[in-house]
DRENZARO-333229 format. One line per field, with one value per atom (N, C-alpha, C): residue number from 1; x, y, z; atom name; residue in three letters. Coordinates in pm, whole numbers. Layout:
REM residues N
num: (NUM, ...)
c1: (X, ...)
c2: (Y, ...)
c3: (Z, ...)
atome: (CA, ...)
residu: (Ala, ...)
***
This chain:
REM residues 218
num: (1, 1, 1, 2, 2, 2, 3, 3, 3, 4, 4, 4, 5, 5, 5, 6, 6, 6, 7, 7, 7, 8, 8, 8, 9, 9, 9, 10, 10, 10, 11, 11, 11, 12, 12, 12, 13, 13, 13, 14, 14, 14, 15, 15, 15, 16, 16, 16, 17, 17, 17, 18, 18, 18, 19, 19, 19, 20, 20, 20, 21, 21, 21, 22, 22, 22, 23, 23, 23, 24, 24, 24, 25, 25, 25, 26, 26, 26, 27, 27, 27, 28, 28, 28, 29, 29, 29, 30, 30, 30, 31, 31, 31, 32, 32, 32, 33, 33, 33, 34, 34, 34, 35, 35, 35, 36, 36, 36, 37, 37, 37, 38, 38, 38, 39, 39, 39, 40, 40, 40, 41, 41, 41, 42, 42, 42, 43, 43, 43, 44, 44, 44, 45, 45, 45, 46, 46, 46, 47, 47, 47, 48, 48, 48, 49, 49, 49, 50, 50, 50, 51, 51, 51, 52, 52, 52, 53, 53, 53, 54, 54, 54, 55, 55, 55, 56, 56, 56, 57, 57, 57, 58, 58, 58, 59, 59, 59, 60, 60, 60, 61, 61, 61, 62, 62, 62, 63, 63, 63, 64, 64, 64, 65, 65, 65, 66, 66, 66, 67, 67, 67, 68, 68, 68, 69, 69, 69, 70, 70, 70, 71, 71, 71, 72, 72, 72, 73, 73, 73, 74, 74, 74, 75, 75, 75, 76, 76, 76, 77, 77, 77, 78, 78, 78, 79, 79, 79, 80, 80, 80, 81, 81, 81, 82, 82, 82, 83, 83, 83, 84, 84, 84, 85, 85, 85, 86, 86, 86, 87, 87, 87, 88, 88, 88, 89, 89, 89, 90, 90, 90, 91, 91, 91, 92, 92, 92, 93, 93, 93, 94, 94, 94, 95, 95, 95, 96, 96, 96, 97, 97, 97, 98, 98, 98, 99, 99, 99, 100, 100, 100, 101, 101, 101, 102, 102, 102, 103, 103, 103, 104, 104, 104, 105, 105, 105, 106, 106, 106, 107, 107, 107, 108, 108, 108, 109, 109, 109, 110, 110, 110, 111, 111, 111, 112, 112, 112, 113, 113, 113, 114, 114, 114, 115, 115, 115, 116, 116, 116, 117, 117, 117, 118, 118, 118, 119, 119, 119, 120, 120, 120, 121, 121, 121, 122, 122, 122, 123, 123, 123, 124, 124, 124, 125, 125, 125, 126, 126, 126, 127, 127, 127, 128, 128, 128, 129, 129, 129, 130, 130, 130, 131, 131, 131, 132, 132, 132, 133, 133, 133, 134, 134, 134, 135, 135, 135, 136, 136, 136, 137, 137, 137, 138, 138, 138, 139, 139, 139, 140, 140, 140, 141, 141, 141, 142, 142, 142, 143, 143, 143, 144, 144, 144, 145, 145, 145, 146, 146, 146, 147, 147, 147, 148, 148, 148, 149, 149, 149, 150, 150, 150, 151, 151, 151, 152, 152, 152, 153, 153, 153, 154, 154, 154, 155, 155, 155, 156, 156, 156, 157, 157, 157, 158, 158, 158, 159, 159, 159, 160, 160, 160, 161, 161, 161, 162, 162, 162, 163, 163, 163, 164, 164, 164, 165, 165, 165, 166, 166, 166, 167, 167, 167, 168, 168, 168, 169, 169, 169, 170, 170, 170, 171, 171, 171, 172, 172, 172, 173, 173, 173, 174, 174, 174, 175, 175, 175, 176, 176, 176, 177, 177, 177, 178, 178, 178, 179, 179, 179, 180, 180, 180, 181, 181, 181, 182, 182, 182, 183, 183, 183, 184, 184, 184, 185, 185, 185, 186, 186, 186, 187, 187, 187, 188, 188, 188, 189, 189, 189, 190, 190, 190, 191, 191, 191, 192, 192, 192, 193, 193, 193, 194, 194, 194, 195, 195, 195, 196, 196, 196, 197, 197, 197, 198, 198, 198, 199, 199, 199, 200, 200, 200, 201, 201, 201, 202, 202, 202, 203, 203, 203, 204, 204, 204, 205, 205, 205, 206, 206, 206, 207, 207, 207, 208, 208, 208, 209, 209, 209, 210, 210, 210, 211, 211, 211, 212, 212, 212, 213, 213, 213, 214, 214, 214, 215, 215, 215, 216, 216, 216, 217, 217, 217, 218, 218, 218)
c1: (6278, 6134, 6076, 5931, 5872, 5784, 5740, 5656, 5551, 5486, 5374, 5439, 5555, 5622, 5622, 5702, 5766, 5651, 5519, 5415, 5355, 5313, 5320, 5414, 5504, 5621, 5581, 5580, 5569, 5401, 5319, 5190, 5208, 5306, 5307, 5422, 5525, 5594, 5516, 5601, 5578, 5709, 5775, 5929, 6018, 6032, 6118, 6223, 6365, 6453, 6510, 6601, 6710, 6821, 6924, 7059, 7088, 7094, 7085, 7260, 7307, 7467, 7470, 7393, 7418, 7473, 7422, 7416, 7510, 7554, 7662, 7766, 7896, 8018, 8068, 8113, 8135, 8191, 8289, 8337, 8266, 8139, 8038, 7921, 7903, 7764, 7731, 7837, 7811, 7788, 7847, 7851, 7690, 7704, 7517, 7420, 7438, 7382, 7323, 7443, 7400, 7326, 7367, 7295, 7128, 7111, 6989, 6884, 6930, 6880, 6864, 6976, 6976, 6850, 6823, 6674, 6577, 6559, 6388, 6336, 6409, 6347, 6291, 6184, 6108, 6169, 6227, 6254, 6398, 6460, 6574, 6608, 6644, 6675, 6766, 6876, 6999, 6978, 6996, 6993, 7137, 7155, 7293, 7300, 7231, 7205, 7374, 7369, 7477, 7617, 7597, 7689, 7708, 7848, 7877, 7770, 7770, 7662, 7758, 7867, 8003, 8001, 7998, 8022, 7854, 7788, 7637, 7630, 7666, 7641, 7761, 7881, 7953, 7883, 7855, 7783, 7660, 7582, 7433, 7480, 7566, 7566, 7664, 7744, 7784, 7672, 7594, 7466, 7395, 7339, 7258, 7317, 7457, 7567, 7507, 7474, 7485, 7361, 7241, 7090, 7109, 7149, 7152, 7188, 7265, 7290, 7255, 7106, 7039, 6955, 6847, 6730, 6597, 6610, 6439, 6514, 6530, 6565, 6496, 6538, 6434, 6433, 6352, 6297, 6432, 6493, 6601, 6563, 6493, 6542, 6627, 6664, 6745, 6661, 6723, 6641, 6687, 6611, 6666, 6734, 6773, 6848, 6763, 6661, 6610, 6688, 6789, 6854, 6949, 6977, 7103, 7025, 6924, 6835, 6891, 6893, 6889, 7056, 7152, 7281, 7315, 7210, 7269, 7168, 7092, 6980, 6899, 6856, 6759, 6610, 6529, 6370, 6280, 6329, 6275, 6320, 6271, 6346, 6206, 6261, 6177, 6230, 6098, 6146, 6088, 6109, 6032, 5934, 5828, 5792, 5840, 5981, 6033, 6095, 6103, 6206, 6089, 6136, 6082, 5935, 5841, 5735, 5732, 5618, 5616, 5636, 5573, 5563, 5716, 5781, 5929, 6007, 5993, 6112, 6070, 5953, 5932, 5983, 5986, 6025, 6160, 6244, 6431, 6396, 6387, 6396, 6398, 6279, 6219, 6090, 6009, 5901, 5845, 5962, 5933, 5975, 5990, 6034, 5942, 5949, 5863, 5929, 5807, 5827, 5749, 5816, 5757, 5788, 5680, 5678, 5650, 5713, 5696, 5559, 5480, 5388, 5390, 5333, 5289, 5176, 5114, 4930, 4835, 4692, 4620, 4644, 4592, 4617, 4782, 4861, 4953, 4952, 4929, 4904, 4813, 4680, 4595, 4648, 4719, 4801, 4889, 4963, 5070, 5025, 4903, 4827, 4754, 4725, 4693, 4785, 4897, 5009, 5104, 5071, 5081, 5168, 5214, 5295, 5273, 5384, 5340, 5288, 5384, 5365, 5400, 5362, 5340, 5439, 5548, 5587, 5474, 5438, 5323, 5415, 5466, 5508, 5580, 5675, 5738, 5599, 5554, 5475, 5539, 5616, 5714, 5831, 5905, 6017, 6123, 6185, 6317, 6447, 6559, 6698, 6714, 6643, 6663, 6611, 6493, 6476, 6393, 6500, 6512, 6380, 6366, 6307, 6183, 6155, 5976, 5903, 5806, 5718, 5635, 5613, 5556, 5391, 5351, 5205, 5097, 5175, 5096, 5031, 4973, 4923, 4783, 4701, 4574, 4574, 4682, 4727, 4715, 4752, 4756, 4638, 4518, 4399, 4339, 4329, 4317, 4352, 4459, 4536, 4500, 4447, 4457, 4294, 4195, 4064, 4023, 4160, 4114, 4252, 4327, 4438, 4466, 4481, 4494, 4613, 4712, 4829, 4898, 5004, 5064, 5132, 5107, 5150, 5208, 5356, 5467, 5453, 5439, 5455, 5600, 5636, 5791, 5803, 5943, 5950, 5938, 6042, 6050, 6003, 5955, 5945, 6025, 6043, 6138, 6050, 6128, 6073, 6025, 6034, 5931, 5785, 5823, 5677, 5611, 5649, 5611, 5463, 5429, 5306, 5229, 5228, 5114, 5099, 5201, 5194, 5116, 5120, 5011, 4890, 4865, 4765, 4658, 4770, 4689, 4621, 4646, 4625, 4704, 4816, 4953, 4987, 4992, 5025, 5168, 5239, 5375, 5418, 5592, 5652, 5825, 5840, 5988, 6071, 6150, 6270, 6416, 6475, 6631, 6703, 6715, 6815, 6795, 6676, 6679, 6744, 6712, 6778, 6919, 6946, 7111, 7206, 7147, 7215, 7189, 7147, 7147, 7282, 7291, 7434, 7392, 7278, 7276, 7093, 7148, 7072, 6970, 7058, 6942, 6840, 6866, 6780, 6689, 6720, 6637, 6540, 6563, 6459, 6378, 6411, 6322, 6245, 6263, 6182, 6064, 6122, 5982, 5919, 6002, 5908, 5810, 5827, 5746, 5589, 5659, 5524, 5426, 5477, 5437, 5339, 5365, 5306, 5190, 5228, 5107, 5008, 5039, 4940, 4865, 4904, 4816, 4802)
c2: (7704, 7697, 7617, 7690, 7605, 7491, 7456, 7311, 7336, 7434, 7449, 7499, 7548, 7535, 7436, 7360, 7212, 7118, 7144, 7075, 7114, 7263, 7283, 7247, 7257, 7173, 7027, 6971, 6839, 6763, 6809, 6814, 6854, 6947, 7015, 6833, 6772, 6691, 6551, 6485, 6391, 6325, 6337, 6284, 6296, 6155, 6128, 6060, 6092, 6063, 6013, 5873, 5827, 5813, 5877, 5891, 5784, 5625, 5530, 5473, 5527, 5434, 5318, 5191, 5075, 5035, 5165, 5160, 5258, 5395, 5495, 5460, 5450, 5438, 5629, 5569, 5697, 5802, 5777, 5927, 5972, 5874, 5943, 6009, 5993, 6083, 6163, 6304, 6449, 6469, 6411, 6387, 6335, 6230, 6169, 6268, 6309, 6436, 6538, 6585, 6709, 6671, 6527, 6520, 6476, 6432, 6410, 6564, 6643, 6780, 6808, 6819, 6823, 6783, 6627, 6574, 6628, 6721, 6770, 6709, 6595, 6548, 6664, 6625, 6738, 6701, 6548, 6581, 6478, 6467, 6413, 6368, 6217, 6143, 6085, 6109, 6054, 5897, 5778, 5671, 5599, 5603, 5561, 5428, 5329, 5207, 5176, 5169, 5098, 5176, 5292, 5410, 5470, 5533, 5609, 5701, 5765, 5892, 5971, 5973, 6091, 6106, 6017, 6000, 6052, 6052, 6053, 6205, 6295, 6429, 6489, 6411, 6473, 6487, 6362, 6372, 6461, 6418, 6497, 6643, 6695, 6849, 6855, 6805, 6818, 6829, 6722, 6717, 6864, 6899, 7015, 7114, 7119, 7240, 7292, 7120, 7098, 7181, 7105, 7136, 7291, 7370, 7537, 7589, 7547, 7621, 7654, 7556, 7570, 7655, 7741, 7808, 7724, 7598, 7513, 7398, 7384, 7328, 7178, 7040, 6978, 6988, 6936, 6878, 6798, 6802, 6711, 6630, 6457, 6410, 6316, 6264, 6211, 6055, 5930, 5813, 5789, 5740, 5732, 5825, 5843, 5941, 6048, 6108, 6183, 6283, 6260, 6338, 6378, 6364, 6438, 6589, 6541, 6639, 6800, 6842, 6983, 7008, 6931, 6919, 6940, 6823, 6822, 6926, 6983, 7042, 7025, 6879, 6833, 6877, 6857, 6897, 6831, 6723, 6591, 6499, 6356, 6234, 6152, 6025, 5876, 5775, 5723, 5624, 5491, 5383, 5238, 5206, 5102, 5042, 4988, 4958, 4871, 4981, 5116, 5201, 5289, 5437, 5489, 5534, 5552, 5637, 5739, 5794, 5911, 6072, 6001, 6151, 6174, 6018, 6012, 6098, 6047, 6104, 6271, 6301, 6451, 6505, 6469, 6508, 6554, 6423, 6440, 6544, 6513, 6584, 6715, 6788, 6933, 6905, 7012, 7029, 7069, 7141, 7249, 7107, 6999, 6919, 6794, 6759, 6677, 6513, 6463, 6283, 6199, 6146, 6041, 5842, 5802, 5656, 5560, 5476, 5329, 5284, 5238, 5154, 5024, 4909, 4808, 4749, 4829, 4737, 4868, 4865, 4951, 4997, 4917, 4932, 4996, 4977, 5039, 5209, 5213, 5319, 5453, 5365, 5439, 5455, 5382, 5389, 5528, 5537, 5604, 5768, 5736, 5908, 5939, 5836, 5882, 5887, 5854, 5874, 6024, 6083, 6215, 6246, 6126, 6132, 6240, 6332, 6389, 6357, 6240, 6164, 6005, 5915, 5807, 5717, 5579, 5542, 5412, 5357, 5288, 5175, 5008, 4975, 4867, 4749, 4811, 4718, 4794, 4739, 4613, 4620, 4491, 4420, 4362, 4293, 4413, 4408, 4511, 4475, 4486, 4479, 4534, 4695, 4763, 4685, 4631, 4563, 4414, 4356, 4204, 4109, 4186, 4084, 4076, 4199, 4247, 4182, 4143, 4037, 4175, 4156, 4279, 4318, 4412, 4425, 4449, 4479, 4488, 4582, 4608, 4743, 4829, 4688, 4699, 4791, 4779, 4861, 5016, 5067, 5237, 5263, 5192, 5271, 5260, 5117, 5133, 5229, 5258, 5358, 5527, 5534, 5673, 5660, 5582, 5604, 5614, 5582, 5618, 5701, 5733, 5812, 5924, 6040, 6179, 6241, 6211, 6289, 6227, 6278, 6249, 6107, 6046, 5878, 5868, 5794, 5818, 5633, 5572, 5466, 5438, 5317, 5311, 5122, 5081, 4965, 4873, 4881, 4834, 4943, 5052, 5163, 5210, 5181, 5216, 5281, 5295, 5351, 5269, 5136, 5025, 5008, 5003, 4964, 5098, 5211, 5372, 5352, 5323, 5342, 5264, 5173, 5074, 5093, 5158, 5221, 5305, 5421, 5530, 5469, 5386, 5398, 5282, 5249, 5184, 5282, 5404, 5546, 5636, 5641, 5655, 5779, 5902, 6038, 6063, 6009, 6047, 5918, 5916, 5776, 5813, 5681, 5690, 5588, 5636, 5597, 5566, 5430, 5419, 5381, 5251, 5147, 5217, 5214, 5250, 5374, 5463, 5620, 5576, 5541, 5570, 5460, 5388, 5301, 5343, 5435, 5508, 5574, 5525, 5596, 5761, 5850, 5985, 6016, 6049, 6054, 6160, 6302, 6426, 6359, 6293, 6244, 6156, 6077, 5986, 6041, 6111, 6207, 6271, 6338, 6415, 6373, 6204, 6128, 6089, 6060, 6020, 6135, 6264, 6418, 6413, 6389, 6389, 6294, 6213, 6083, 6137, 6167, 6234, 6355, 6431, 6554, 6488, 6432, 6348, 6340, 6205, 6187, 6283, 6373, 6533, 6543)
c3: (12971, 12956, 13098, 13090, 13177, 13150, 13228, 13204, 13163, 13093, 13036, 12909, 12892, 12717, 12736, 12784, 12708, 12692, 12767, 12693, 12596, 12554, 12414, 12289, 12328, 12221, 12217, 12348, 12317, 12270, 12290, 12231, 12081, 12021, 11841, 11801, 11917, 11836, 11782, 11640, 11632, 11597, 11571, 11570, 11658, 11744, 11848, 11826, 11853, 11802, 11933, 11927, 12063, 12017, 12094, 12070, 12154, 12117, 12215, 12188, 12309, 12306, 12288, 12263, 12172, 12075, 12009, 11862, 11801, 11892, 11840, 11895, 11855, 11930, 11986, 12136, 12199, 12101, 12018, 11940, 11868, 11824, 11744, 11775, 11912, 11974, 11940, 11943, 11907, 11767, 11672, 11515, 11510, 11567, 11517, 11606, 11696, 11791, 11655, 11617, 11498, 11371, 11345, 11258, 11271, 11416, 11453, 11416, 11487, 11475, 11317, 11256, 11109, 11056, 11106, 11026, 11072, 11161, 11194, 11325, 11435, 11495, 11600, 11625, 11739, 11901, 11945, 12071, 12026, 12101, 12104, 12249, 12284, 12398, 12379, 12503, 12542, 12591, 12546, 12614, 12663, 12809, 12768, 12915, 12880, 12979, 12963, 13144, 13179, 13201, 13191, 13198, 13312, 13355, 13472, 13473, 13602, 13556, 13557, 13549, 13538, 13395, 13261, 13169, 13121, 13140, 13100, 13131, 13219, 13251, 13171, 13104, 13044, 12877, 12866, 12690, 12710, 12788, 12825, 12798, 12836, 12853, 12705, 12646, 12523, 12394, 12439, 12359, 12373, 12519, 12541, 12418, 12454, 12361, 12239, 12173, 12030, 12006, 12079, 12089, 12083, 12163, 12226, 12072, 11988, 11929, 11752, 11783, 11668, 11733, 11586, 11601, 11652, 11595, 11609, 11702, 11845, 11906, 11975, 11941, 11967, 12125, 12165, 12327, 12348, 12488, 12522, 12649, 12591, 12742, 12798, 12889, 12936, 12963, 12947, 12971, 13122, 13194, 13328, 13431, 13486, 13597, 13601, 13656, 13650, 13764, 13870, 13938, 13853, 13728, 13663, 13539, 13573, 13482, 13453, 13585, 13612, 13559, 13614, 13586, 13444, 13368, 13250, 13153, 13189, 13129, 13026, 13072, 13000, 13016, 12928, 12952, 12997, 13054, 13083, 13091, 13162, 13187, 13138, 13106, 13045, 13123, 13200, 13283, 13226, 13271, 13219, 13334, 13273, 13381, 13515, 13488, 13625, 13714, 13669, 13702, 13805, 13822, 13946, 13917, 13957, 13985, 13909, 13802, 13772, 13886, 13987, 14086, 14147, 14153, 14258, 14110, 13987, 13884, 13871, 13877, 13898, 13970, 14161, 14238, 14180, 14129, 14148, 14010, 13921, 13792, 13817, 13886, 13930, 13834, 13943, 13891, 13757, 13691, 13543, 13441, 13491, 13388, 13333, 13180, 13174, 13220, 13240, 13231, 13162, 13097, 13023, 13024, 13024, 13066, 12968, 12978, 12853, 12901, 12805, 12827, 12757, 12794, 12706, 12660, 12742, 12739, 12773, 12746, 12812, 12926, 12996, 13146, 13152, 13120, 13171, 13158, 13011, 12957, 13012, 13048, 13145, 13307, 13364, 13492, 13486, 13328, 13336, 13299, 13327, 13279, 13403, 13497, 13649, 13721, 13642, 13748, 13738, 13597, 13598, 13499, 13415, 13285, 13204, 13135, 13019, 12879, 12909, 12778, 12804, 12693, 12726, 12581, 12596, 12474, 12475, 12352, 12326, 12249, 12317, 12265, 12323, 12268, 12096, 12009, 11908, 11835, 11741, 11734, 11630, 11767, 11683, 11753, 11738, 11822, 11770, 11876, 11795, 11854, 11963, 12003, 12133, 12219, 12259, 12353, 12314, 12286, 12286, 12343, 12487, 12564, 12590, 12480, 12534, 12387, 12434, 12346, 12256, 12120, 12038, 12099, 12081, 12155, 12043, 11913, 11766, 11794, 11648, 11635, 11666, 11707, 11723, 11857, 11973, 12096, 12057, 11941, 11901, 11902, 11859, 11851, 12011, 12087, 12205, 12292, 12253, 12367, 12343, 12243, 12144, 12217, 12213, 12229, 12401, 12485, 12607, 12685, 12621, 12698, 12634, 12709, 12616, 12660, 12706, 12686, 12568, 12510, 12376, 12413, 12268, 12269, 12186, 12182, 12081, 12087, 11936, 11906, 11888, 11931, 11936, 11933, 11871, 11847, 11749, 11659, 11547, 11445, 11469, 11348, 11271, 11156, 11065, 10945, 10819, 10727, 10629, 10682, 10628, 10668, 10794, 10880, 10913, 10897, 10925, 10868, 10724, 10694, 10742, 10788, 10839, 10999, 11055, 11157, 11161, 11106, 11089, 11020, 10931, 10932, 11011, 11092, 11238, 11337, 11314, 11388, 11473, 11459, 11520, 11460, 11547, 11514, 11511, 11636, 11699, 11667, 11625, 11639, 11708, 11758, 11819, 11695, 11664, 11590, 11641, 11637, 11721, 11606, 11582, 11520, 11381, 11284, 11164, 11138, 11220, 11210, 11223, 11358, 11404, 11299, 11227, 11124, 11014, 10997, 10851, 10814, 10651, 10632, 10598, 10612, 10597, 10689, 10786, 10923, 10855, 10808, 10792, 10662, 10593, 10471, 10497, 10597, 10651, 10727, 10809, 10900, 10803, 10693, 10604, 10539, 10534, 10448, 10536, 10720, 10829, 10877, 10824, 10837, 10756, 10623, 10478, 10495, 10569, 10594, 10713, 10808, 10945, 10885, 10818, 10735, 10676, 10579, 10524, 10622, 10717, 10764, 10851, 10885, 10939, 11076)
atome: (N, CA, C, N, CA, C, N, CA, C, N, CA, C, N, CA, C, N, CA, C, N, CA, C, N, CA, C, N, CA, C, N, CA, C, N, CA, C, N, CA, C, N, CA, C, N, CA, C, N, CA, C, N, CA, C, N, CA, C, N, CA, C, N, CA, C, N, CA, C, N, CA, C, N, CA, C, N, CA, C, N, CA, C, N, CA, C, N, CA, C, N, CA, C, N, CA, C, N, CA, C, N, CA, C, N, CA, C, N, CA, C, N, CA, C, N, CA, C, N, CA, C, N, CA, C, N, CA, C, N, CA, C, N, CA, C, N, CA, C, N, CA, C, N, CA, C, N, CA, C, N, CA, C, N, CA, C, N, CA, C, N, CA, C, N, CA, C, N, CA, C, N, CA, C, N, CA, C, N, CA, C, N, CA, C, N, CA, C, N, CA, C, N, CA, C, N, CA, C, N, CA, C, N, CA, C, N, CA, C, N, CA, C, N, CA, C, N, CA, C, N, CA, C, N, CA, C, N, CA, C, N, CA, C, N, CA, C, N, CA, C, N, CA, C, N, CA, C, N, CA, C, N, CA, C, N, CA, C, N, CA, C, N, CA, C, N, CA, C, N, CA, C, N, CA, C, N, CA, C, N, CA, C, N, CA, C, N, CA, C, N, CA, C, N, CA, C, N, CA, C, N, CA, C, N, CA, C, N, CA, C, N, CA, C, N, CA, C, N, CA, C, N, CA, C, N, CA, C, N, CA, C, N, CA, C, N, CA, C, N, CA, C, N, CA, C, N, CA, C, N, CA, C, N, CA, C, N, CA, C, N, CA, C, N, CA, C, N, CA, C, N, CA, C, N, CA, C, N, CA, C, N, CA, C, N, CA, C, N, CA, C, N, CA, C, N, CA, C, N, CA, C, N, CA, C, N, CA, C, N, CA, C, N, CA, C, N, CA, C, N, CA, C, N, CA, C, N, CA, C, N, CA, C, N, CA, C, N, CA, C, N, CA, C, N, CA, C, N, CA, C, N, CA, C, N, CA, C, N, CA, C, N, CA, C, N, CA, C, N, CA, C, N, CA, C, N, CA, C, N, CA, C, N, CA, C, N, CA, C, N, CA, C, N, CA, C, N, CA, C, N, CA, C, N, CA, C, N, CA, C, N, CA, C, N, CA, C, N, CA, C, N, CA, C, N, CA, C, N, CA, C, N, CA, C, N, CA, C, N, CA, C, N, CA, C, N, CA, C, N, CA, C, N, CA, C, N, CA, C, N, CA, C, N, CA, C, N, CA, C, N, CA, C, N, CA, C, N, CA, C, N, CA, C, N, CA, C, N, CA, C, N, CA, C, N, CA, C, N, CA, C, N, CA, C, N, CA, C, N, CA, C, N, CA, C, N, CA, C, N, CA, C, N, CA, C, N, CA, C, N, CA, C, N, CA, C, N, CA, C, N, CA, C, N, CA, C, N, CA, C, N, CA, C, N, CA, C, N, CA, C, N, CA, C, N, CA, C, N, CA, C, N, CA, C, N, CA, C, N, CA, C, N, CA, C, N, CA, C, N, CA, C, N, CA, C, N, CA, C, N, CA, C, N, CA, C, N, CA, C, N, CA, C, N, CA, C, N, CA, C, N, CA, C, N, CA, C, N, CA, C, N, CA, C, N, CA, C, N, CA, C, N, CA, C, N, CA, C, N, CA, C, N, CA, C, N, CA, C, N, CA, C)
residu: (Met, Met, Met, Thr, Thr, Thr, Leu, Leu, Leu, Ser, Ser, Ser, Glu, Glu, Glu, Arg, Arg, Arg, Arg, Arg, Arg, Val, Val, Val, Ala, Ala, Ala, Leu, Leu, Leu, Glu, Glu, Glu, Gln, Gln, Gln, Ala, Ala, Ala, Arg, Arg, Arg, Phe, Phe, Phe, Tyr, Tyr, Tyr, Ala, Ala, Ala, Ile, Ile, Ile, Leu, Leu, Leu, Asp, Asp, Asp, Thr, Thr, Thr, Gly, Gly, Gly, Tyr, Tyr, Tyr, Val, Val, Val, Ala, Ala, Ala, Pro, Pro, Pro, Asp, Asp, Asp, Arg, Arg, Arg, Leu, Leu, Leu, Phe, Phe, Phe, Ala, Ala, Ala, Val, Val, Val, Ala, Ala, Ala, Ala, Ala, Ala, Asp, Asp, Asp, Ile, Ile, Ile, Val, Val, Val, Gln, Gln, Gln, Cys, Cys, Cys, Gly, Gly, Gly, Ala, Ala, Ala, Asp, Asp, Asp, Ile, Ile, Ile, Leu, Leu, Leu, Gln, Gln, Gln, Leu, Leu, Leu, Arg, Arg, Arg, Ala, Ala, Ala, Lys, Lys, Lys, Gly, Gly, Gly, Trp, Trp, Trp, Ala, Ala, Ala, Arg, Arg, Arg, Ser, Ser, Ser, Glu, Glu, Glu, Ile, Ile, Ile, Val, Val, Val, Arg, Arg, Arg, Val, Val, Val, Gly, Gly, Gly, Gln, Gln, Gln, Gly, Gly, Gly, Val, Val, Val, Arg, Arg, Arg, Glu, Glu, Glu, Ile, Ile, Ile, Leu, Leu, Leu, Asp, Asp, Asp, Gly, Gly, Gly, Val, Val, Val, Ala, Ala, Ala, Arg, Arg, Arg, Arg, Arg, Arg, Pro, Pro, Pro, Leu, Leu, Leu, Phe, Phe, Phe, Ile, Ile, Ile, Leu, Leu, Leu, Asn, Asn, Asn, Asp, Asp, Asp, His, His, His, Pro, Pro, Pro, Gly, Gly, Gly, Leu, Leu, Leu, Ala, Ala, Ala, Glu, Glu, Glu, Glu, Glu, Glu, Ile, Ile, Ile, Gly, Gly, Gly, Ala, Ala, Ala, Asp, Asp, Asp, Gly, Gly, Gly, Val, Val, Val, His, His, His, Val, Val, Val, Gly, Gly, Gly, Gln, Gln, Gln, Asp, Asp, Asp, Asp, Asp, Asp, Leu, Leu, Leu, Pro, Pro, Pro, Val, Val, Val, Gly, Gly, Gly, Thr, Thr, Thr, Ala, Ala, Ala, Arg, Arg, Arg, Glu, Glu, Glu, Gln, Gln, Gln, Ala, Ala, Ala, Gly, Gly, Gly, Asp, Asp, Asp, Gln, Gln, Gln, Arg, Arg, Arg, Leu, Leu, Leu, Val, Val, Val, Gly, Gly, Gly, Lys, Lys, Lys, Ser, Ser, Ser, Thr, Thr, Thr, His, His, His, Ser, Ser, Ser, Leu, Leu, Leu, Asp, Asp, Asp, Gln, Gln, Gln, Ala, Ala, Ala, Met, Met, Met, Ala, Ala, Ala, Ala, Ala, Ala, Glu, Glu, Glu, Arg, Arg, Arg, Glu, Glu, Glu, Gly, Gly, Gly, Ala, Ala, Ala, Asp, Asp, Asp, Tyr, Tyr, Tyr, Ile, Ile, Ile, Gly, Gly, Gly, Val, Val, Val, Gly, Gly, Gly, Pro, Pro, Pro, Leu, Leu, Leu, Phe, Phe, Phe, Ala, Ala, Ala, Thr, Thr, Thr, Pro, Pro, Pro, Thr, Thr, Thr, Lys, Lys, Lys, Pro, Pro, Pro, Asp, Asp, Asp, Tyr, Tyr, Tyr, Leu, Leu, Leu, Pro, Pro, Pro, Val, Val, Val, Gly, Gly, Gly, Leu, Leu, Leu, Gln, Gln, Gln, Leu, Leu, Leu, Ile, Ile, Ile, Ala, Ala, Ala, Gln, Gln, Gln, Val, Val, Val, Ala, Ala, Ala, Glu, Glu, Glu, Arg, Arg, Arg, Val, Val, Val, His, His, His, Val, Val, Val, Pro, Pro, Pro, Gln, Gln, Gln, Phe, Phe, Phe, Cys, Cys, Cys, Ile, Ile, Ile, Gly, Gly, Gly, Gly, Gly, Gly, Val, Val, Val, Asn, Asn, Asn, Gly, Gly, Gly, Thr, Thr, Thr, Thr, Thr, Thr, Leu, Leu, Leu, Pro, Pro, Pro, Glu, Glu, Glu, Val, Val, Val, Leu, Leu, Leu, Ala, Ala, Ala, Ala, Ala, Ala, Gly, Gly, Gly, Ala, Ala, Ala, Arg, Arg, Arg, Arg, Arg, Arg, Val, Val, Val, Val, Val, Val, Ile, Ile, Ile, Val, Val, Val, Ser, Ser, Ser, Asp, Asp, Asp, Leu, Leu, Leu, Leu, Leu, Leu, Arg, Arg, Arg, Ser, Ser, Ser, Thr, Thr, Thr, Asp, Asp, Asp, Ile, Ile, Ile, Pro, Pro, Pro, Ala, Ala, Ala, Tyr, Tyr, Tyr, Gly, Gly, Gly, Ala, Ala, Ala, Arg, Arg, Arg, Ile, Ile, Ile, Arg, Arg, Arg, Glu, Glu, Glu, Ala, Ala, Ala, Leu, Leu, Leu, Gln, Gln, Gln, Arg, Arg, Arg, Arg, Arg, Arg, Gly, Gly, Gly)
***
């Protein structure tokens, strides 16, 4: 896919899932990745904090093979490690506030790949857009075990960012089946779900409920 094609798919994306190795045992990663595909996620991110680069490549290539085997393939994003994006075959990379600048990440990942950035305030969101981020994460909206050191930014930030930022915004942090209605009511159109999805005993059914709620939002 070209960068333009990936941006079109990104614009249409509503449901962003993260395959986080902090929640999934190594021998379950590929099975869970397949479940995430079945659940209808538009984007799948591999997040393997603290892993050796060789292991990230091995798992990333395995996940990419799973995605390539389905007709409706989610965009595949790698958390950090932009230099591995080409080897893995990722559609893009995601960086945090304390990671590489967007421009540097794009240089390392390749100019046809997406770059997303985490933001925790209106100023950071606007700065990420100026840097050239293709999309941003907005959060954490609520306290979350995925990032326990971050204070919740609150639901009011959703509308503030939507008014000033034009790239796609994915609301993250404590978003789950229970909090989703109030997140959508606050103005969100795109969400990221991590722990609640990965801990579900039936990921495809869980995902179907999330997609239905997002479709009702319009």
